[in-house]
Backbone bond lengths (Angstrom), bond angles and torsions (degrees), N, CA, C in turn:
res aa  C-N    CA-C-N  psi(-1)  N-CA   C-N-CA  omega(-1)  CA-C   N-CA-C  phi
1 M - - - 1.455 - - 1.523 111.08 -
2 E 1.314 117.11 16.68 1.460 121.85 178.55 1.518 110.17 -71.27
3 I 1.320 117.44 143.61 1.444 121.93 178.59 1.513 109.77 -68.90
4 G 1.329 116.68 147.25 1.450 121.08 -179.33 1.512 112.05 -69.47
5 L 1.324 115.69 160.64 1.452 121.79 -176.60 1.523 112.20 -60.23
6 L 1.331 117.01 -37.31 1.452 119.06 -176.21 1.520 112.11 -70.73
7 G 1.319 118.07 -23.44 1.452 120.18 -178.59 1.507 114.02 -90.64
8 Q 1.313 117.98 -12.89 1.459 120.83 -173.69 1.522 114.33 -65.22
9 P 1.334 120.29 -44.30 1.467 118.46 -179.23 1.518 112.88 -57.50
10 G 1.326 117.67 -42.36 1.451 120.41 179.69 1.512 112.44 -63.70
11 V 1.329 117.39 -40.33 1.456 121.20 179.25 1.526 110.54 -65.80
12 D 1.317 117.20 -43.07 1.466 120.52 179.12 1.528 111.20 -60.13
13 V 1.329 115.83 -45.77 1.463 120.18 178.88 1.521 110.09 -61.45
14 F 1.321 116.53 -45.07 1.454 121.40 179.81 1.525 111.56 -59.94
15 F 1.328 117.47 -43.90 1.456 120.92 -178.52 1.531 111.50 -63.36
16 V 1.317 117.16 -46.19 1.471 120.13 -179.03 1.525 110.18 -63.49
17 I 1.331 117.16 -46.87 1.462 120.58 -179.75 1.524 110.60 -63.50
18 S 1.318 117.30 -41.10 1.465 120.92 179.35 1.518 111.13 -61.15
19 G 1.336 116.94 -47.53 1.458 120.22 178.69 1.519 111.92 -60.01
20 F 1.341 116.15 -40.24 1.463 120.65 179.66 1.525 111.38 -65.63
21 L 1.335 116.97 -50.35 1.461 120.64 -175.15 1.524 112.18 -65.44
22 I 1.327 116.59 -45.28 1.468 119.27 -179.16 1.524 110.26 -60.76
23 T 1.331 116.59 -47.06 1.461 120.62 -178.11 1.515 111.38 -68.08
24 Y 1.317 116.98 -42.66 1.473 121.01 -178.96 1.524 111.01 -60.80
25 L 1.332 116.72 -45.37 1.465 120.25 -179.25 1.525 111.82 -67.51
26 L 1.315 117.21 -37.86 1.463 119.86 177.72 1.531 111.00 -66.64
27 L 1.325 116.58 -38.71 1.459 119.80 178.15 1.526 111.40 -67.30
28 K 1.327 116.72 -37.71 1.461 119.81 176.70 1.526 110.71 -62.97
29 E 1.320 116.25 -39.32 1.465 119.98 176.60 1.526 110.60 -63.85
30 F 1.328 116.25 -41.25 1.471 119.75 179.31 1.531 111.02 -64.40
31 D 1.340 116.98 -42.82 1.458 120.45 179.69 1.528 111.36 -64.45
32 R 1.324 116.16 -34.20 1.460 120.74 -177.08 1.526 112.29 -80.95
33 A 1.331 116.38 -42.96 1.465 120.66 -172.25 1.521 113.71 -107.86
34 G 1.329 117.30 -11.07 1.453 120.40 -178.41 1.508 113.74 80.71
35 T 1.321 116.89 4.63 1.459 121.42 179.64 1.521 109.07 -158.35
36 I 1.330 115.88 167.41 1.465 122.18 175.24 1.518 107.77 -115.76
37 S 1.314 116.35 120.40 1.460 120.84 179.29 1.528 108.93 -85.51
38 L 1.329 115.91 102.75 1.460 119.64 178.73 1.527 110.26 -66.23
39 K 1.323 117.35 -33.48 1.460 120.52 179.04 1.515 110.57 -60.09
40 R 1.335 117.17 -48.86 1.462 119.99 179.84 1.522 111.26 -65.51
41 F 1.343 116.35 -37.26 1.453 119.03 179.26 1.520 110.97 -61.06
42 Y 1.327 117.06 -48.24 1.461 120.02 -176.96 1.530 111.99 -71.06
43 L 1.315 117.48 -29.95 1.464 119.23 174.52 1.527 110.54 -66.12
44 R 1.339 115.88 -42.85 1.470 118.90 178.04 1.515 110.92 -62.34
45 R 1.325 117.11 -43.53 1.467 120.52 179.18 1.525 111.13 -64.89
46 F 1.335 115.78 -37.91 1.464 119.98 179.95 1.523 110.78 -59.47
47 F 1.326 116.57 -52.26 1.460 119.78 -176.19 1.528 111.98 -73.65
48 R 1.312 117.38 -22.52 1.460 120.57 177.36 1.528 111.45 -76.68
49 I 1.334 117.09 -37.92 1.466 120.49 -168.84 1.523 113.63 -107.81
50 F 1.310 117.27 -48.98 1.465 120.23 -168.23 1.532 115.01 -62.50
51 P 1.343 120.49 -51.34 1.472 118.84 -175.30 1.526 113.17 -56.40
52 A 1.330 117.14 -51.18 1.469 119.85 -178.12 1.521 111.14 -64.22
53 F 1.321 116.52 -38.70 1.462 119.41 -177.24 1.524 111.80 -66.80
54 Y 1.322 116.15 -42.95 1.460 117.97 -177.46 1.534 112.18 -76.02
55 V 1.317 117.71 -24.85 1.468 119.57 169.07 1.529 109.18 -65.53
56 F 1.323 116.07 -44.05 1.467 120.52 176.36 1.528 110.56 -57.98
57 L 1.342 117.14 -46.34 1.456 120.03 179.99 1.526 111.83 -63.06
58 A 1.319 116.49 -37.87 1.461 119.80 178.89 1.525 110.75 -63.29
59 V 1.323 116.84 -44.09 1.466 120.59 179.24 1.524 110.58 -64.94
60 V 1.328 116.34 -44.60 1.466 120.05 178.98 1.524 110.51 -63.53
61 G 1.339 117.33 -37.31 1.456 120.96 177.57 1.519 112.05 -61.69
62 L 1.335 116.27 -41.73 1.462 120.43 177.61 1.528 111.18 -64.91
63 L 1.329 116.11 -40.93 1.466 120.03 177.54 1.527 111.08 -64.60
64 W 1.319 115.62 -36.95 1.471 120.96 177.80 1.528 111.09 -64.16
65 R 1.337 115.71 -47.03 1.457 119.37 179.40 1.526 111.52 -64.86
66 G 1.320 116.05 -28.36 1.452 120.03 178.73 1.511 114.09 -85.10
67 G 1.339 116.61 -0.63 1.452 120.74 177.93 1.511 115.00 79.84
68 V 1.334 117.30 11.69 1.460 120.74 -178.87 1.515 111.33 -78.16
69 V 1.342 116.86 -40.12 1.456 122.07 176.39 1.522 108.62 -121.88
70 S 1.329 115.40 161.67 1.460 119.36 -175.05 1.528 110.98 -129.95
71 F 1.318 116.35 128.97 1.459 123.71 170.50 1.516 107.04 -164.62
72 N 1.332 117.81 170.39 1.462 119.90 -178.62 1.532 110.62 -96.53
73 L 1.319 115.03 166.76 1.469 120.45 -177.18 1.521 111.67 -62.00
74 R 1.334 116.92 -36.36 1.463 120.40 178.71 1.526 110.67 -58.20
75 S 1.322 116.89 -40.96 1.457 120.62 178.70 1.521 111.15 -59.83
76 Y 1.322 115.85 -43.53 1.463 120.89 -178.15 1.533 110.90 -65.83
77 V 1.323 116.52 -44.74 1.463 120.91 -178.53 1.525 111.16 -66.36
78 T 1.315 117.14 -44.19 1.467 119.54 -178.64 1.524 111.57 -69.79
79 A 1.335 117.43 -32.09 1.463 119.78 174.47 1.524 109.92 -65.46
80 A 1.325 117.09 -43.50 1.463 121.86 -177.69 1.516 112.23 -67.86
81 T 1.330 117.55 -25.16 1.470 121.32 -177.98 1.531 111.79 -105.09
82 Y 1.313 117.76 9.23 1.466 123.16 178.08 1.525 112.57 57.79
83 T 1.325 115.34 40.81 1.469 121.08 175.78 1.521 111.36 -124.91
84 Y 1.319 116.25 16.00 1.466 121.73 -175.49 1.529 111.70 -57.43
85 N 1.313 116.52 -34.75 1.462 120.06 -175.25 1.523 113.72 -73.34
86 Y 1.336 117.06 -8.86 1.463 120.18 177.00 1.531 111.90 -113.87
87 S 1.320 117.55 13.87 1.462 121.26 179.33 1.525 109.64 -101.66
88 R 1.318 116.23 113.84 1.460 120.03 -179.20 1.520 112.47 -69.43
89 L 1.340 117.39 -26.61 1.459 121.12 -173.27 1.526 113.03 -100.61
90 A 1.323 117.19 3.02 1.460 119.12 176.76 1.527 109.38 -68.51
91 S 1.313 115.91 144.23 1.460 120.07 -178.12 1.516 109.42 -158.26
92 G 1.315 115.46 168.43 1.455 120.77 175.85 1.517 112.51 111.32
93 W 1.335 115.80 131.84 1.459 121.20 -177.02 1.527 112.09 -63.99
94 A 1.321 117.24 -37.77 1.462 120.86 -173.48 1.517 112.99 -62.06
95 L 1.332 117.17 -28.81 1.461 121.17 -177.86 1.529 112.53 -114.36
96 G 1.306 117.37 2.51 1.461 120.30 -173.41 1.517 114.46 -58.82
97 H 1.337 116.95 -31.66 1.464 119.15 -178.34 1.523 113.06 -78.03
98 C 1.338 117.92 -5.24 1.468 120.66 -177.81 1.522 112.66 -68.51
99 W 1.327 117.56 -13.48 1.463 119.41 178.86 1.538 110.81 -61.10
100 S 1.342 116.81 -39.75 1.462 119.20 -176.67 1.523 111.47 -71.32
101 L 1.331 117.10 -36.01 1.461 119.29 175.50 1.524 110.60 -67.81
102 S 1.331 117.06 -37.07 1.466 120.55 176.08 1.522 110.34 -60.62
103 L 1.319 116.23 -45.80 1.461 120.23 179.75 1.530 110.74 -62.89
104 E 1.323 116.97 -42.28 1.460 120.68 178.53 1.527 111.55 -62.35
105 E 1.318 116.84 -43.13 1.462 119.58 179.79 1.524 111.22 -64.15
106 Q 1.318 117.38 -37.88 1.458 121.02 177.00 1.532 110.34 -65.10
107 F 1.325 116.49 -37.91 1.465 121.46 175.39 1.526 110.46 -63.81
108 Y 1.333 117.21 -45.02 1.465 121.06 178.34 1.529 111.41 -59.63
109 L 1.309 115.91 -35.93 1.462 120.21 -177.80 1.524 111.65 -68.53
110 L 1.335 116.96 -35.08 1.465 120.96 -171.52 1.525 114.68 -98.92
111 W 1.331 118.04 -39.80 1.459 120.01 -169.31 1.535 114.26 -72.82
112 P 1.327 120.90 -48.13 1.469 118.95 -179.21 1.527 114.35 -56.82
113 P 1.350 120.09 -42.47 1.470 117.96 175.54 1.525 112.75 -61.81
114 C 1.323 117.08 -38.41 1.469 119.78 177.24 1.519 110.66 -61.38
115 L 1.330 116.10 -44.64 1.457 120.77 -179.85 1.520 111.19 -63.30
116 A 1.328 116.13 -41.80 1.466 120.13 -179.77 1.517 111.82 -66.53
117 L 1.328 117.55 -37.89 1.458 121.66 -177.08 1.528 112.71 -80.13
118 L 1.328 117.08 -38.86 1.464 120.80 -171.92 1.520 113.44 -90.40
119 G 1.323 117.45 -27.93 1.451 119.33 -175.59 1.511 111.58 83.73
120 R 1.322 115.25 178.13 1.466 121.38 -172.43 1.537 112.59 -65.32
121 K 1.322 117.58 -49.37 1.459 120.59 -173.21 1.519 112.15 -66.62
122 K 1.330 117.13 -50.91 1.459 120.14 -179.10 1.526 111.38 -66.98
123 S 1.323 116.99 -32.86 1.463 120.00 176.73 1.519 110.65 -66.29
124 S 1.335 116.86 -33.32 1.469 120.25 175.82 1.520 110.67 -63.19
125 Y 1.324 116.31 -43.59 1.466 120.02 177.14 1.525 110.75 -61.88
126 L 1.331 115.50 -41.40 1.460 119.96 -179.50 1.527 110.81 -64.07
127 A 1.331 116.96 -45.96 1.465 120.57 -179.67 1.529 110.58 -61.78
128 F 1.343 116.45 -44.65 1.461 119.71 179.01 1.526 110.86 -63.80
129 G 1.325 116.29 -40.84 1.461 120.22 179.57 1.516 112.11 -62.89
130 I 1.344 116.68 -39.86 1.462 120.09 178.69 1.523 110.59 -64.48
131 I 1.335 116.54 -42.43 1.465 120.03 177.99 1.529 110.44 -60.85
132 A 1.332 116.05 -46.56 1.458 120.58 -177.07 1.522 112.54 -66.65
133 L 1.332 116.53 -34.78 1.465 120.50 -173.92 1.525 113.80 -95.34
134 S 1.323 117.72 -6.23 1.466 119.23 -179.19 1.529 112.87 -60.38
135 P 1.347 119.93 -41.13 1.466 118.01 174.44 1.526 112.77 -58.70
136 V 1.338 116.68 -35.84 1.462 120.89 176.48 1.528 109.70 -66.04
137 S 1.333 116.13 -42.80 1.460 120.66 178.67 1.520 111.07 -59.78
138 R 1.320 116.70 -40.27 1.467 119.92 178.44 1.527 110.57 -67.18
139 G 1.330 116.54 -38.45 1.461 119.63 178.05 1.515 112.09 -65.40
140 V 1.327 116.28 -43.69 1.462 120.38 178.12 1.527 109.79 -62.50
141 S 1.318 116.47 -43.42 1.466 120.63 179.33 1.523 111.04 -61.22
142 Y 1.319 116.41 -36.82 1.468 121.03 -179.50 1.527 111.19 -59.55
143 F 1.324 115.78 -42.82 1.474 119.69 -175.86 1.530 112.91 -88.33
144 V 1.328 117.07 -33.74 1.459 120.38 -175.72 1.525 111.45 -82.46
145 A 1.327 117.00 -34.89 1.472 120.94 -176.79 1.522 110.05 -126.52
146 P 1.322 118.00 69.44 1.469 120.42 -176.80 1.518 114.00 -60.40
147 A 1.329 117.15 -24.48 1.469 119.44 -179.95 1.526 111.82 -66.11
148 F 1.334 117.35 -19.57 1.457 121.19 -177.41 1.530 111.83 -103.83
149 R 1.303 118.19 17.58 1.464 120.20 -176.38 1.525 113.11 -64.41
150 G 1.298 117.97 -21.49 1.456 119.69 176.21 1.509 113.72 -88.45
151 S 1.334 116.48 2.60 1.463 120.40 -174.72 1.519 113.07 -117.26
152 E 1.322 117.87 15.03 1.458 118.77 -175.55 1.521 112.33 -64.78
153 G 1.322 116.97 -22.27 1.454 119.82 -178.92 1.510 114.75 -84.09
154 I 1.332 118.26 -1.60 1.464 119.49 -174.77 1.526 113.76 -128.38
155 M 1.325 118.62 -7.83 1.463 120.36 -178.05 1.531 110.76 -87.65
156 L 1.312 116.24 148.31 1.459 120.95 -176.76 1.519 111.78 -58.33
157 H 1.329 117.77 -48.64 1.461 120.02 -172.79 1.523 113.03 -73.63
158 T 1.328 117.50 -10.50 1.460 119.59 178.28 1.529 112.83 -108.53
159 R 1.334 117.98 -9.53 1.464 120.56 179.77 1.521 113.27 -123.95
160 L 1.313 117.50 5.91 1.455 119.95 -174.88 1.527 112.79 -66.61
161 D 1.331 117.76 -22.31 1.461 119.34 -179.20 1.521 111.82 -61.70
162 T 1.340 117.89 -34.45 1.455 120.03 -179.94 1.523 110.86 -61.65
163 I 1.320 117.30 -45.20 1.464 121.00 178.26 1.521 110.85 -68.15
164 M 1.328 116.85 -37.55 1.458 120.67 -176.55 1.518 112.35 -66.14
165 F 1.319 118.18 -24.76 1.463 119.24 173.87 1.523 109.90 -58.85
166 G 1.329 116.61 -46.77 1.459 119.81 178.27 1.513 112.23 -63.84
167 C 1.331 116.56 -40.24 1.473 120.71 178.18 1.522 110.76 -61.69
168 L 1.318 116.59 -44.93 1.465 120.74 -177.86 1.523 111.19 -65.30
169 I 1.331 117.21 -38.94 1.467 120.22 177.42 1.526 109.82 -59.36
170 A 1.327 116.49 -46.23 1.469 120.08 -179.68 1.524 111.26 -63.31
171 L 1.325 116.92 -40.13 1.460 121.06 -179.02 1.519 112.03 -65.33
172 L 1.337 116.66 -32.75 1.462 121.20 -176.52 1.517 113.04 -100.18
173 W 1.324 117.62 2.95 1.453 121.86 -169.64 1.526 112.88 -57.01
174 E 1.307 117.44 -36.84 1.468 120.74 -178.03 1.527 112.25 -103.50
175 D 1.325 117.01 9.88 1.466 121.04 179.63 1.533 109.81 -77.48
176 A 1.321 116.86 127.25 1.465 121.15 -175.09 1.526 111.67 -63.53
177 A 1.328 117.76 -44.48 1.458 120.82 -179.16 1.532 111.18 -63.72
178 F 1.312 116.71 -40.32 1.464 120.95 178.42 1.524 110.63 -63.01
179 N 1.311 117.32 -41.99 1.464 120.39 -179.81 1.524 111.80 -70.23
180 R 1.328 117.99 -34.20 1.469 119.37 174.81 1.522 110.37 -65.21
181 F 1.332 116.60 -38.68 1.461 121.09 176.48 1.530 110.58 -62.01
182 L 1.326 116.11 -44.39 1.463 119.67 179.08 1.522 111.34 -63.20
183 D 1.314 116.79 -39.04 1.464 120.28 178.90 1.521 111.29 -59.78
184 R 1.328 116.85 -33.58 1.463 120.64 -177.90 1.525 112.69 -79.46
185 V 1.317 117.26 -39.90 1.472 119.36 -168.16 1.528 114.67 -107.33
186 L 1.333 118.30 -24.88 1.466 119.37 -172.21 1.528 110.36 -85.78
187 R 1.317 115.28 78.28 1.449 123.03 178.70 1.527 110.67 -100.44
188 P 1.325 117.81 159.46 1.472 119.98 179.19 1.522 113.69 -53.24
189 G 1.353 116.61 -36.03 1.459 119.59 179.66 1.523 112.12 -63.07
190 L 1.332 116.68 -41.80 1.462 120.55 179.03 1.526 110.71 -66.90
191 V 1.324 116.48 -39.27 1.459 120.53 179.16 1.526 110.47 -65.76
192 A 1.329 116.86 -42.41 1.460 120.39 178.24 1.525 110.94 -63.27
193 F 1.331 116.43 -41.24 1.461 120.01 177.60 1.520 110.87 -64.08
194 S 1.342 116.81 -40.98 1.466 120.74 179.23 1.522 110.65 -61.01
195 A 1.324 116.60 -44.42 1.467 120.24 179.36 1.521 110.95 -64.75
196 F 1.331 117.05 -41.89 1.469 120.96 179.76 1.526 110.53 -65.05
197 F 1.317 116.83 -43.02 1.461 120.33 179.37 1.520 110.45 -62.88
198 F 1.333 115.54 -43.33 1.460 120.88 -177.23 1.525 112.11 -66.14
199 L 1.326 116.42 -41.87 1.463 120.63 -173.48 1.519 113.93 -89.95
200 V 1.329 117.45 -24.22 1.469 120.12 -174.03 1.531 112.33 -119.88
201 V 1.318 116.35 -58.19 1.465 119.94 -173.11 1.528 111.57 -66.20
202 S 1.324 117.07 -48.45 1.460 120.25 -176.61 1.531 112.93 -61.86
203 P 1.341 119.86 -45.95 1.472 118.53 176.79 1.520 113.67 -60.85
204 I 1.342 116.67 -35.91 1.469 119.78 177.95 1.525 110.00 -67.12
205 A 1.342 115.94 -44.33 1.464 119.68 179.16 1.515 110.98 -62.09
206 E 1.326 116.83 -39.74 1.465 119.45 179.74 1.518 111.46 -68.41
207 A 1.327 116.56 -38.81 1.460 119.97 179.64 1.522 111.44 -64.21
208 H 1.343 117.09 -34.40 1.465 121.23 -177.60 1.522 113.40 -86.63
209 F 1.327 116.38 -38.15 1.468 119.72 -171.75 1.527 113.61 -113.11
210 W 1.321 117.59 -15.42 1.462 124.29 177.33 1.532 111.46 50.15
211 A 1.326 118.52 -122.45 1.469 120.83 -172.84 1.527 112.83 -63.86
212 K 1.320 117.86 -26.50 1.466 119.97 178.95 1.528 111.04 -64.63
213 Y 1.309 115.97 -21.92 1.466 120.25 176.73 1.525 111.76 -98.46
214 T 1.348 116.35 -49.17 1.459 119.07 -172.39 1.524 113.09 -69.21
215 W 1.322 117.57 -42.04 1.465 120.02 -174.96 1.532 112.21 -63.52
216 P 1.324 119.56 -52.82 1.472 117.99 -176.37 1.529 113.99 -77.04
217 V 1.343 118.68 -38.94 1.469 118.87 -172.90 1.520 114.67 -137.18
218 G 1.321 118.41 -23.30 1.457 121.07 -169.54 1.513 115.08 -58.40
219 Y 1.326 116.91 -53.41 1.458 120.08 -178.35 1.529 111.48 -61.90
220 T 1.311 116.54 -40.92 1.463 120.40 -179.11 1.524 111.35 -67.40
221 L 1.330 117.58 -42.14 1.457 120.57 178.26 1.519 111.73 -63.72
222 R 1.325 116.57 -38.97 1.463 119.43 178.59 1.525 110.62 -64.53
223 G 1.325 116.91 -41.19 1.457 120.05 177.24 1.519 111.90 -62.45
224 A 1.335 116.61 -39.40 1.458 120.69 179.32 1.529 110.93 -65.84
225 C 1.324 117.21 -39.93 1.462 121.22 -179.79 1.529 110.92 -65.67
226 V 1.317 116.81 -45.86 1.468 120.31 177.60 1.522 110.12 -60.34
227 S 1.317 116.78 -40.23 1.462 121.25 -179.23 1.518 111.37 -62.33
228 A 1.327 116.88 -42.51 1.466 120.44 179.92 1.523 111.14 -61.35
229 V 1.324 116.24 -44.21 1.466 120.33 179.94 1.527 110.59 -67.16
230 L 1.325 116.63 -41.99 1.464 120.98 -179.81 1.528 111.23 -62.29
231 I 1.317 116.66 -47.78 1.466 120.17 -178.98 1.528 110.48 -61.00
232 Y 1.321 116.50 -44.30 1.470 120.04 -178.43 1.524 110.71 -62.68
233 A 1.336 116.90 -42.43 1.462 120.43 -178.69 1.528 111.30 -64.23
234 I 1.338 116.90 -37.22 1.465 120.14 -179.34 1.520 110.85 -74.78
235 R 1.335 116.74 -40.73 1.463 120.34 -176.86 1.525 112.05 -78.22
236 S 1.321 117.66 -21.39 1.475 121.28 -177.39 1.528 109.64 -127.41
237 P 1.341 117.86 65.72 1.469 120.19 -176.74 1.524 113.64 -64.25
238 A 1.358 117.49 -20.86 1.460 120.45 -179.57 1.528 112.52 -84.89
239 S 1.341 117.24 -9.35 1.464 119.99 178.22 1.525 110.20 -70.39
240 G 1.342 115.62 167.55 1.456 119.19 178.41 1.512 112.00 -57.95
241 L 1.347 115.92 -45.27 1.458 120.47 178.77 1.518 110.84 -63.86
242 G 1.326 115.91 -42.62 1.457 119.87 -179.63 1.517 112.10 -62.18
243 R 1.347 116.80 -42.13 1.465 120.25 179.53 1.520 111.40 -65.01
244 I 1.336 116.73 -37.57 1.467 119.73 179.64 1.524 110.42 -66.76
245 L 1.332 116.49 -50.27 1.459 120.36 -175.14 1.534 112.59 -72.08
246 N 1.328 117.30 -20.70 1.453 120.72 177.51 1.524 112.05 -101.25
247 G 1.327 116.95 10.39 1.456 121.44 179.83 1.508 112.15 -69.99
248 R 1.338 115.27 163.36 1.457 120.91 -176.04 1.520 112.25 -60.09
249 A 1.332 116.91 -41.75 1.465 120.13 -177.36 1.527 111.08 -64.47
250 I 1.338 116.42 -43.75 1.467 120.10 -179.75 1.526 110.52 -66.58
251 R 1.328 116.96 -39.39 1.463 120.10 178.20 1.525 110.99 -63.70
252 H 1.330 115.76 -38.90 1.467 118.86 179.04 1.521 111.08 -66.15
253 I 1.333 116.52 -40.46 1.461 119.96 176.81 1.527 109.86 -60.87
254 G 1.334 116.94 -38.71 1.442 120.35 177.10 1.522 112.62 -61.32
255 V 1.326 116.61 -39.23 1.464 120.88 -179.53 1.524 111.27 -65.15
256 I 1.346 116.87 -40.30 1.465 120.67 -176.07 1.518 112.64 -100.98
257 S 1.331 117.51 13.16 1.469 121.37 -173.16 1.529 112.82 -60.36
258 Y 1.323 116.69 -37.38 1.469 118.63 -178.41 1.524 111.07 -67.24
259 S 1.325 116.52 -40.69 1.465 119.65 176.81 1.522 110.52 -64.05
260 L 1.331 116.98 -41.37 1.457 119.97 177.52 1.520 111.03 -62.69
261 Y 1.318 116.27 -39.73 1.457 121.19 178.61 1.531 111.21 -59.64
262 L 1.331 115.94 -48.27 1.469 119.35 -179.87 1.521 110.81 -64.01
């Protein structure tokens, strides 16, 4: 049930951006109001995600009953309950992309309460710790749950580092030491190398070495590369990369991205 090679770059980018935006907006709310309203957050997520998703599921269900598409009942139930990414027996092209939405929903369930309870500084430590320990988590999962060895790319505890890169960027965005570090190291050459590694080197390494690359370092390196490009584009909007990523067409795709995903 692993995602195909051609779809991985888009998912990685989506995860990093999602982690950044969710955390950044929650922190802005905290700075403005002195607290984070989990009730308002979950209401916003509900109306943003649930109606369109369950309409999609209803249409797919009708197509399934009509014999147009094929999948098993377990796939349908786990998609509807946002547990698709932990179902070994889920199958079918029509619902295959639901693993990423399941992972995102699990992230939404856990991260905002942590941020509200721990605050900015402790949440930064937590995000960094998750990134650092995710390769260990994948290794433990490999030996403890061998039945899920083909699912390391879609489970929350084995892919959370990609999202946490975005969260950590948002947490450190206004930190003076972090920005001085970025001023020293985030040069166009490093950004170009990050993009080349992400788009060319990493897919080749995965095609040749598969889990020997992705489990210990691959997912984490991809998250780091996306983060470098994202930070540069935000900090340098007048650069060529910044103008492209902030262009009208890209912004429009961002607005309709959820519909395109479904």
